[in-house]
C-alpha positions, -999 to 999 in steps of 0.1 A, spaced: -41 -144 -86 -59 -111 -79 -93 -126 -82 -84 -155 -59 -72 -131 -33 -103 -110 -36 -125 -141 -34 -106 -152 -3 -112 -120 16 -149 -119 4 -145 -87 -14 -179 -77 -28 -183 -79 -66 -191 -42 -71 -162 -26 -53 -135 -5 -69 -109 -32 -62 -129 -57 -82 -136 -32 -110 -101 -19 -114 -84 -49 -129 -52 -32 -141 -38 -22 -107 -24 -39 -76 -46 -47 -46 -37 -16 -27 -64 5 -11 -70 33 13 -99 41 37 -108 74 54 -125 69 87 -139 96 111 -146 87 147 -155 113 172 -139 140 150 -106 122 147 -98 115 110 -78 83 103 -63 75 70 -57 38 67 -34 28 37 -31 -8 28 -2 -17 5 2 -46 -20 36 -61 -17 29 -90 -40 17 -77 -74 47 -56 -84 75 -73 -66 108 -69 -85 132 -97 -74 165 -82 -88 161 -50 -69 140 -63 -40 115 -35 -46 80 -45 -34 61 -15 -48 59 -8 -85 60 27 -99 22 31 -101 17 21 -65 46 43 -53 31 73 -71 -3 65 -56 12 62 -21 31 95 -25 -1 112 -36 -21 98 -7 5 109 19 8 144 3 -29 151 1 -43 135 32 -63 157 56 -63 130 83 -51 135 119 -35 101 119 -22 80 89 -16 43 94 1 22 67 -5 -16 67 19 -38 48 30 -74 47 67 -64 50 84 -36 69 79 -2 54 107 18 70 142 3 70 157 -14 100 194 -10 92 203 -44 107 179 -64 84 181 -54 47 159 -84 38 129 -68 55 128 -34 38 112 -22 6 144 -12 -13 148 20 8 168 40 -16 140 43 -41 115 54 -14 134 83 1 111 108 -16 80 93 -1 89 86 35 
């Protein structure tokens, strides 16, 4: 599944996402435009989905995300995800399993 996705998005063969085969497809980018630092974090909500708990992020990705948020020196951090990151109390189907993420967000 991972290779099919990377082929679909035309991920070059020599990138870290191609070479790290034991992780999800999450990635981050640090961009600097006119002195403004942007940290773009892209989450993988498919690889480690745990149906019984509704948790979209596995322990490794959650630890990675916590580290990224704690150590970033960016002026702005954007998180991209296929599902809602922060809970909307009226729609529990669209959240990550909020209770397990309280320490990160």
